C-alpha positions as CSV (number, residue, x, y, z in Angstrom):
1,X,0.2,0.3,0.1
2,X,3.0,2.0,0.7
3,X,4.5,1.9,-2.4
4,X,1.3,2.8,-4.3
5,X,0.8,6.0,-2.3
6,X,4.8,6.7,-3.2
7,X,4.0,5.8,-6.7
8,X,0.9,7.7,-6.9
9,X,2.7,11.2,-5.6
10,X,5.4,10.7,-7.7
11,X,2.9,10.5,-10.2
12,X,1.4,13.4,-9.0
13,X,4.4,15.8,-9.1
14,X,5.7,14.7,-12.6
15,X,2.2,15.4,-14.2
16,X,1.6,18.7,-12.3
17,X,5.3,19.3,-13.4
18,X,4.6,18.7,-16.8
19,X,1.3,21.5,-16.5
20,X,4.2,23.6,-15.0
21,X,6.7,22.8,-18.3
22,X,3.8,23.1,-20.8
23,X,4.9,25.2,-23.9
24,X,3.1,27.9,-24.9
25,X,2.9,28.9,-28.8
26,X,2.3,32.3,-30.0
27,X,2.1,34.0,-33.9
28,X,3.6,36.6,-34.6
29,X,1.8,39.6,-33.2
30,X,2.5,37.3,-29.8
31,X,-0.9,35.9,-29.6
32,X,-1.2,32.7,-28.0
33,X,-2.5,30.1,-29.9
34,X,-3.5,26.8,-29.7
35,X,-2.5,25.1,-32.9
36,X,1.2,24.9,-33.7
37,X,0.7,25.3,-37.2
38,X,-0.2,28.9,-36.4
39,X,2.9,29.4,-34.7
40,X,6.1,31.6,-34.9
41,X,6.7,31.3,-31.4
42,X,7.2,29.2,-28.3
43,X,8.0,29.3,-24.4
44,X,8.1,26.7,-22.1
45,X,6.5,28.4,-19.4
46,X,4.6,31.5,-18.1
47,X,6.4,31.4,-15.6
48,X,9.9,33.1,-16.4
49,X,13.3,32.2,-13.8
50,X,13.9,34.0,-10.9
51,X,17.5,36.5,-11.9
52,X,19.0,39.0,-9.7
53,X,15.3,39.3,-8.2
54,X,13.7,39.5,-11.3
55,X,12.2,37.0,-13.8
56,X,13.7,36.1,-16.9
57,X,11.6,35.0,-20.3
58,X,12.6,33.2,-23.2
59,X,10.9,33.2,-26.0
60,X,11.9,30.7,-29.0
61,X,11.4,30.1,-33.0
62,X,9.8,26.7,-33.9
63,X,13.8,25.9,-34.6
64,X,14.7,26.3,-30.8
65,X,16.5,28.8,-31.8
66,X,16.2,32.2,-28.9
67,X,14.1,34.9,-30.7
68,X,13.9,37.3,-27.2
69,X,14.7,37.3,-23.4
70,X,13.3,39.7,-21.0
71,X,12.3,40.5,-17.3
72,X,9.3,41.0,-14.8
73,X,8.9,42.2,-11.4
74,X,6.6,39.5,-11.0
75,X,6.6,35.5,-11.7
76,X,3.8,35.0,-15.4
77,X,5.4,36.2,-18.6
78,X,2.4,38.3,-19.4
79,X,3.1,41.4,-16.4
80,X,4.6,44.2,-17.4
81,X,8.2,44.3,-18.6
82,X,11.2,46.2,-16.7
83,X,14.8,46.3,-17.4
84,X,17.3,44.7,-20.5
85,X,15.2,43.1,-23.5
86,X,16.7,41.2,-26.7
87,X,15.9,39.9,-29.6
88,X,17.7,37.7,-32.6
89,X,17.8,36.7,-35.7
90,X,17.3,33.2,-36.5
91,X,20.9,33.0,-37.6
92,X,21.8,33.9,-33.4
93,X,22.6,37.8,-34.7
94,X,21.2,40.6,-32.1
95,X,18.2,41.9,-33.7
96,X,17.1,44.7,-31.6
97,X,17.9,46.2,-27.3
98,X,16.6,48.3,-25.3
99,X,15.2,48.3,-22.0
100,X,11.4,49.2,-20.7
101,X,10.1,50.9,-18.0
102,X,6.6,49.3,-17.0
103,X,6.1,47.9,-20.8
104,X,7.2,51.0,-22.4
105,X,10.4,51.3,-24.4
106,X,12.3,54.0,-22.3
107,X,15.8,55.4,-23.4
108,X,17.2,55.2,-26.9
109,X,16.8,51.9,-28.6
110,X,18.5,50.1,-31.3
111,X,17.5,47.8,-34.5
112,X,19.8,45.3,-36.2
113,X,20.3,44.5,-40.1
114,X,20.7,40.7,-39.8
115,X,24.5,40.7,-40.6
116,X,24.5,42.7,-37.5
117,X,25.2,46.2,-39.5
118,X,22.8,48.3,-37.5
119,X,19.4,49.6,-38.9
120,X,18.1,52.7,-37.2
121,X,18.3,53.9,-33.9
122,X,14.8,55.6,-31.9
123,X,13.1,56.4,-29.2
124,X,9.3,55.8,-28.7
125,X,6.8,58.6,-27.2
126,X,3.7,58.2,-24.8
127,X,0.9,60.6,-24.6
128,X,-1.1,59.7,-21.1
129,X,-4.2,58.1,-22.2
130,X,-3.5,57.3,-25.6
131,X,-3.5,53.7,-26.3
132,X,-1.0,54.7,-29.1
133,X,2.3,56.0,-29.5
134,X,5.3,57.3,-31.7
135,X,8.0,56.1,-32.7
136,X,10.7,58.5,-33.2
137,X,13.5,57.7,-35.9
138,X,17.3,59.2,-35.0
139,X,19.4,57.8,-37.2
140,X,19.8,54.6,-39.8
141,X,21.9,52.9,-41.9
142,X,21.5,49.7,-44.8
143,X,22.8,46.8,-44.7
144,X,26.0,48.0,-46.3
145,X,26.7,51.0,-43.9
146,X,25.7,53.7,-45.6
147,X,23.9,56.5,-43.4
148,X,20.3,57.4,-44.8
149,X,18.3,58.8,-41.7
150,X,20.9,61.4,-40.2
151,X,19.3,63.2,-37.3
152,X,16.4,62.2,-38.2
153,X,15.7,63.2,-42.0
154,X,16.3,61.3,-44.7
155,X,15.4,58.0,-45.8
156,X,14.8,55.0,-43.9
157,X,13.7,51.2,-44.7
158,X,13.3,47.9,-42.6
159,X,11.6,44.5,-42.2
160,X,9.5,43.9,-39.9
161,X,8.2,40.9,-37.4
162,X,10.4,38.4,-40.4
163,X,7.3,39.1,-42.4
164,X,6.9,42.2,-44.1
165,X,9.2,45.4,-45.1
166,X,8.6,49.3,-45.0
167,X,10.2,52.1,-46.5
168,X,9.4,55.9,-46.5
169,X,10.5,59.5,-45.9
170,X,11.5,60.8,-42.4
171,X,11.5,64.0,-41.3
172,X,12.1,65.6,-37.8
173,X,12.8,62.1,-36.5
174,X,8.6,61.3,-37.8
175,X,7.2,59.5,-40.3
176,X,6.0,61.5,-43.3
177,X,4.8,61.4,-47.4
178,X,4.0,58.2,-48.5
179,X,5.3,54.4,-47.0
180,X,5.0,51.6,-48.8
181,X,4.7,48.0,-47.5
182,X,5.8,45.0,-49.0
183,X,5.6,41.1,-48.8
184,X,9.0,39.2,-48.2
185,X,7.4,38.1,-52.0
186,X,7.6,41.0,-53.3
187,X,3.9,41.8,-53.0
188,X,2.5,44.5,-52.2
189,X,1.3,44.8,-48.6
190,X,0.1,48.6,-47.3
191,X,0.8,52.1,-48.6
192,X,0.2,54.9,-46.2
193,X,0.4,58.1,-45.9
194,X,2.0,60.4,-43.6
195,X,2.0,63.8,-41.7
196,X,4.4,64.7,-38.5
197,X,4.6,61.6,-37.8
198,X,0.6,60.9,-37.7
199,X,-1.2,58.3,-40.2
200,X,-3.5,60.3,-42.7
201,X,-5.0,57.4,-44.7
202,X,-4.0,53.4,-46.0
203,X,-4.9,50.7,-47.9
204,X,-3.7,46.9,-47.7
205,X,-3.5,43.5,-49.6
206,X,-3.9,40.2,-47.7
207,X,-2.6,37.7,-50.0
208,X,-5.3,37.2,-51.9
209,X,-5.0,40.5,-53.6
210,X,-8.8,41.8,-51.6
211,X,-7.9,45.7,-51.0
212,X,-8.7,47.2,-47.3
213,X,-9.0,51.0,-46.1
214,X,-8.0,51.8,-43.3
215,X,-7.1,55.8,-40.9
216,X,-5.6,53.2,-37.8
217,X,-2.4,50.5,-38.3
218,X,-3.7,49.1,-35.8
219,X,-7.8,48.4,-34.2
220,X,-8.4,46.6,-30.5
221,X,-11.2,44.0,-29.9
222,X,-14.9,45.3,-28.6
223,X,-17.5,44.3,-27.4
224,X,-21.0,45.4,-29.1
225,X,-21.5,49.3,-27.6
226,X,-18.0,49.3,-26.1
227,X,-16.7,47.8,-23.1
228,X,-19.5,49.6,-20.5
229,X,-22.0,47.8,-22.0
230,X,-20.0,44.6,-21.3
231,X,-19.5,45.2,-18.0
232,X,-23.5,45.6,-17.7
233,X,-24.4,42.4,-19.2
234,X,-21.3,40.6,-17.0
235,X,-23.8,42.4,-14.1
236,X,-26.6,40.8,-14.9
237,X,-26.1,36.8,-15.8
238,X,-22.9,36.8,-13.0
239,X,-24.4,35.1,-9.9
240,X,-22.5,35.5,-6.4
241,X,-21.4,31.6,-5.5
242,X,-22.9,31.3,-1.9
243,X,-20.4,30.0,-0.2
244,X,-17.7,32.8,-0.8
245,X,-21.3,35.5,-0.3
246,X,-21.5,33.2,3.1
247,X,-17.6,33.9,3.8
248,X,-17.3,37.5,2.7
249,X,-15.3,36.8,0.0
250,X,-14.8,40.0,-2.8
251,X,-12.4,40.5,-5.2
252,X,-11.4,40.2,-8.8
253,X,-11.1,37.8,-11.2
254,X,-8.7,38.2,-14.4
255,X,-10.1,36.3,-17.0
256,X,-7.6,36.2,-20.2
257,X,-9.3,35.1,-23.9
258,X,-8.6,35.2,-27.9
259,X,-11.0,37.0,-29.8
260,X,-11.0,35.5,-33.2
261,X,-10.8,36.6,-36.2
262,X,-14.9,36.0,-36.7
263,X,-15.9,37.6,-33.0
264,X,-15.5,34.2,-31.3
265,X,-14.2,34.2,-27.7
266,X,-12.1,31.2,-27.4
267,X,-8.8,29.3,-24.8
268,X,-10.5,31.1,-22.1
269,X,-8.8,30.9,-18.6
270,X,-8.6,32.1,-15.2
271,X,-4.8,34.2,-15.1
272,X,-5.6,35.8,-11.4
273,X,-8.1,34.1,-9.7
274,X,-9.6,35.2,-5.8
275,X,-11.8,31.7,-5.0
276,X,-12.6,28.2,-6.5
277,X,-16.0,28.8,-7.2
278,X,-15.9,32.5,-8.1
279,X,-12.7,31.4,-11.3
280,X,-15.6,28.2,-12.4
281,X,-18.1,31.6,-12.0
282,X,-16.8,33.8,-14.6
283,X,-15.8,30.9,-16.7
284,X,-19.3,29.8,-16.4
285,X,-20.4,33.6,-17.9
286,X,-17.8,33.4,-20.4
287,X,-18.8,31.3,-22.2
288,X,-22.5,32.8,-22.7
289,X,-20.3,36.6,-24.5
290,X,-21.8,37.4,-27.6
291,X,-18.9,37.8,-30.2
292,X,-17.7,41.1,-30.2
293,X,-15.4,42.6,-32.9
294,X,-12.3,41.4,-33.8
295,X,-9.0,43.7,-33.9
296,X,-7.8,44.6,-37.0
297,X,-4.6,45.3,-38.0
298,X,-4.1,48.2,-41.3
299,X,-8.1,47.7,-41.9
300,X,-7.9,43.5,-41.8
301,X,-8.7,41.4,-39.3
302,X,-7.2,39.5,-36.8
303,X,-7.0,37.4,-33.8
304,X,-5.7,39.0,-30.7
305,X,-5.4,38.5,-27.1
306,X,-7.5,40.0,-24.3
307,X,-7.3,40.6,-20.0
308,X,-10.2,41.5,-18.2
309,X,-11.2,42.2,-14.6
310,X,-14.9,40.6,-13.6
311,X,-15.0,42.3,-9.9
312,X,-17.3,40.6,-7.1
313,X,-18.4,43.0,-4.7
314,X,-20.9,42.4,-1.7
315,X,-23.4,45.5,-1.1
């Protein structure tokens, strides 16, 4: 009987360890996906490795070479980034490096060609209360080391996410005039018009040549009627579990989910719970949510990951 119990405990420990180390797949936008065929990167765990009082997170290309490393103050990889960030090409050469502070890029960042020649240096400008940020381009060079942007003025071309090139003029560190995007195979991806770093209009084409028009490069997924309609609906269908109510337990359950291209919610899970029955209730309710309007990237529908708090309060 003792041997049986020990064997069961060893099996249980091994199973728990395996669950903690299960592979997580990501697409090129770093959104989690279930199918490896939809993935570009992977990580071995949501939990980082403790290093100098921060947690180091490593992401890999599918062939096992390192794509990026970054740090968080809390264990899980989706928490705010702090400190050094580095990403790499598949050949192992440095691709990008800089420093994060609460997931915002601070100071001057550097982006490189795959041959290790610096491509451009830049910094980010953030506005309080706005989701979008502005990139300020400082200097740039082609892959042979010829300078093409100096002190924020000139012509810039760079590779984005290993999937497309974009090229255009920079004036006073800001995108200006017409910018063109092309897929790796040379097919047109987008044409955009900028003024003082602000996008005025854009057209993009998908792999089948269908055209899309837009005025923002990225639009977040949203609930029909807006986020307050979503929470009003939650308030009507959410039931306070009796056991939690009797014990006076309150708090916020943070739930993560994917909004796919059709607007359906998938891969719903609790990332920070309060109490077991409250967590289960949130999962039940989220399964009932009607479709959202999906996120759009350059006018084209794309999948996105969201994390929202669901509150339990006793009156």
